[in-house]
C-alpha positions as CSV (number, residue, x, y, z in Angstrom):
1,X,-169.3,-103.1,-80.7
2,X,-167.8,-106.6,-80.6
3,X,-169.3,-107.4,-83.9
4,X,-167.9,-104.2,-85.3
5,X,-164.4,-105.2,-84.1
6,X,-164.6,-108.7,-85.5
7,X,-165.7,-107.3,-88.9
8,X,-162.8,-104.8,-88.8
9,X,-160.3,-107.6,-88.1
10,X,-161.8,-109.8,-90.8
11,X,-161.6,-107.0,-93.4
12,X,-158.1,-106.2,-92.3
13,X,-157.0,-109.8,-92.6
14,X,-158.7,-110.4,-96.0
15,X,-157.9,-107.1,-97.7
16,X,-154.8,-106.1,-95.7
17,X,-154.3,-102.6,-97.0
18,X,-156.1,-100.6,-94.2
19,X,-153.9,-99.1,-91.5
20,X,-156.4,-98.1,-88.9
21,X,-155.0,-96.3,-85.8
22,X,-151.3,-97.5,-85.8
23,X,-149.3,-95.3,-88.2
24,X,-147.0,-97.1,-90.5
25,X,-147.7,-100.6,-89.1
26,X,-149.5,-103.1,-91.3
27,X,-152.6,-104.6,-89.7
28,X,-152.3,-108.0,-91.2
29,X,-151.1,-110.9,-89.1
30,X,-148.1,-111.6,-91.4
31,X,-147.3,-107.9,-91.7
32,X,-147.1,-107.6,-87.9
33,X,-145.3,-110.9,-87.4
34,X,-142.7,-110.4,-90.2
35,X,-140.4,-108.0,-88.4
36,X,-140.3,-110.3,-85.3
37,X,-139.7,-113.5,-87.2
38,X,-136.4,-115.1,-86.2
39,X,-134.3,-115.9,-89.4
40,X,-134.7,-119.4,-90.8
41,X,-137.1,-120.4,-88.0
42,X,-140.2,-122.5,-88.5
43,X,-143.4,-120.8,-87.6
44,X,-145.8,-123.3,-86.1
45,X,-149.2,-121.6,-86.9
46,X,-150.2,-118.0,-86.1
47,X,-153.4,-116.4,-84.9
48,X,-154.9,-113.0,-84.8
49,X,-158.0,-112.4,-82.6
50,X,-160.0,-109.8,-80.6
51,X,-158.1,-108.9,-77.4
52,X,-161.4,-108.2,-75.6
53,X,-160.0,-105.3,-73.6
54,X,-162.5,-104.8,-70.8
55,X,-162.8,-102.9,-67.5
56,X,-163.6,-104.4,-64.0
57,X,-167.3,-104.5,-64.9
58,X,-166.6,-106.5,-68.0
59,X,-167.4,-103.5,-70.4
60,X,-165.4,-103.0,-73.5
61,X,-162.8,-100.2,-73.0
62,X,-160.8,-100.0,-76.2
63,X,-160.7,-101.8,-79.5
64,X,-157.7,-104.1,-79.6
65,X,-156.4,-107.3,-81.0
66,X,-153.8,-109.8,-80.2
67,X,-151.5,-111.9,-82.4
68,X,-149.5,-115.0,-81.5
69,X,-147.3,-117.7,-82.8
70,X,-144.5,-120.1,-81.8
71,X,-141.3,-120.4,-83.8
72,X,-138.6,-123.0,-83.5
73,X,-135.0,-123.0,-84.6
74,X,-131.9,-125.2,-84.4
75,X,-129.9,-122.2,-83.2
76,X,-128.7,-122.1,-79.6
77,X,-130.6,-119.9,-77.2
78,X,-127.7,-117.5,-76.9
79,X,-127.8,-116.8,-80.6
80,X,-131.5,-116.1,-80.6
81,X,-131.2,-113.8,-77.6
82,X,-128.4,-111.9,-79.3
83,X,-130.5,-111.4,-82.4
84,X,-133.5,-109.9,-80.5
85,X,-131.2,-107.8,-78.2
86,X,-129.5,-106.3,-81.3
87,X,-132.8,-105.7,-83.0
88,X,-134.1,-103.8,-79.9
89,X,-131.0,-101.8,-79.2
90,X,-131.4,-98.1,-80.4
91,X,-129.2,-97.5,-83.4
92,X,-127.9,-94.1,-84.6
93,X,-128.7,-95.3,-88.1
94,X,-132.3,-96.3,-87.4
95,X,-135.0,-95.5,-89.9
96,X,-137.5,-92.7,-89.4
97,X,-140.2,-95.1,-88.1
98,X,-138.0,-96.6,-85.4
99,X,-136.7,-93.1,-84.3
100,X,-140.3,-91.9,-84.0
101,X,-141.2,-94.9,-81.8
102,X,-138.2,-94.3,-79.6
103,X,-139.1,-90.6,-79.2
104,X,-142.7,-91.5,-78.2
105,X,-141.3,-93.8,-75.6
106,X,-140.6,-97.5,-75.6
107,X,-139.5,-99.8,-72.8
108,X,-137.6,-103.0,-73.3
109,X,-137.3,-105.4,-70.3
110,X,-135.2,-108.6,-70.6
111,X,-135.3,-111.3,-67.9
112,X,-133.5,-114.6,-67.4
113,X,-135.3,-117.2,-65.2
114,X,-133.0,-120.1,-65.9
115,X,-130.8,-120.2,-62.8
116,X,-130.7,-123.7,-61.3
117,X,-133.2,-125.2,-63.8
118,X,-132.7,-127.9,-66.4
119,X,-133.8,-125.5,-69.1
120,X,-133.2,-121.9,-70.2
121,X,-136.1,-119.5,-70.3
122,X,-135.8,-115.8,-71.1
123,X,-138.6,-113.2,-71.4
124,X,-138.4,-110.0,-73.5
125,X,-141.2,-107.4,-73.0
126,X,-141.4,-104.4,-75.4
127,X,-144.0,-101.8,-74.6
128,X,-145.0,-98.7,-76.6
129,X,-148.0,-96.4,-76.3
130,X,-150.2,-98.7,-78.4
131,X,-148.5,-102.1,-78.4
132,X,-147.1,-104.7,-76.1
133,X,-144.9,-107.4,-77.4
134,X,-143.8,-110.5,-75.4
135,X,-141.1,-113.0,-76.5
136,X,-140.6,-116.1,-74.4
137,X,-137.4,-117.9,-75.5
138,X,-136.8,-121.3,-74.1
139,X,-134.9,-124.5,-74.5
140,X,-134.6,-127.6,-72.3
141,X,-131.1,-129.2,-71.9
142,X,-132.5,-132.3,-73.6
143,X,-134.2,-130.4,-76.6
144,X,-132.7,-130.0,-80.0
145,X,-134.8,-126.8,-80.8
146,X,-135.1,-123.4,-79.3
147,X,-138.7,-122.3,-78.9
148,X,-139.7,-118.6,-79.4
149,X,-143.3,-117.8,-78.3
150,X,-144.3,-114.4,-79.7
151,X,-147.4,-112.4,-78.6
152,X,-148.4,-108.9,-79.6
153,X,-151.2,-106.8,-78.2
154,X,-152.3,-103.8,-80.3
155,X,-154.7,-101.0,-79.5
156,X,-156.5,-99.8,-82.5
C-alpha cells in the first residue's frame, strides 16, 4: 500500500492534473502552496511527502500526504498576521469553493506565545474534514525577516 501511495504522489507531482479525493483542490505541491503564499515572500524550498498516517499498531489507516515550506519576508509580523487573518475570515462575497468549505465545517485557531520573550511567535491552525494547515509566524527582536513556516496535511 505504501508503494501505491508513493507512486500516486509521484504521478500527481509530475503530471499534476489528477484531483484524487479532494474536490477542487489541485494535488500538486505548488498548487496547494500557492493560496497560502505570503505576497512578495521568498520561499526557501518546499517538500511534499507521504504523511504515513498509522494507528497505534503501526498499520496504515488512510492515504495521506504532507507539504511544507518556510517563507521569509521583510514585512513586520503584524502585517503578516493581518494578511492571514483577513484571508481566513469568512466573507459574504466568498467564492463557491470557500462557501462550501465553510458549510462543511472549518476551525481556525490563532495563538500568540510571545509574551515576555525576545521574539514574537504566533500559530494559526486551520482544520477541515480532510486537511489540517499550520502556520507558525515568528520574528526575533534582532532579526530583519519574518519567518512563516507552513505545513499542510491532506487525506486523500
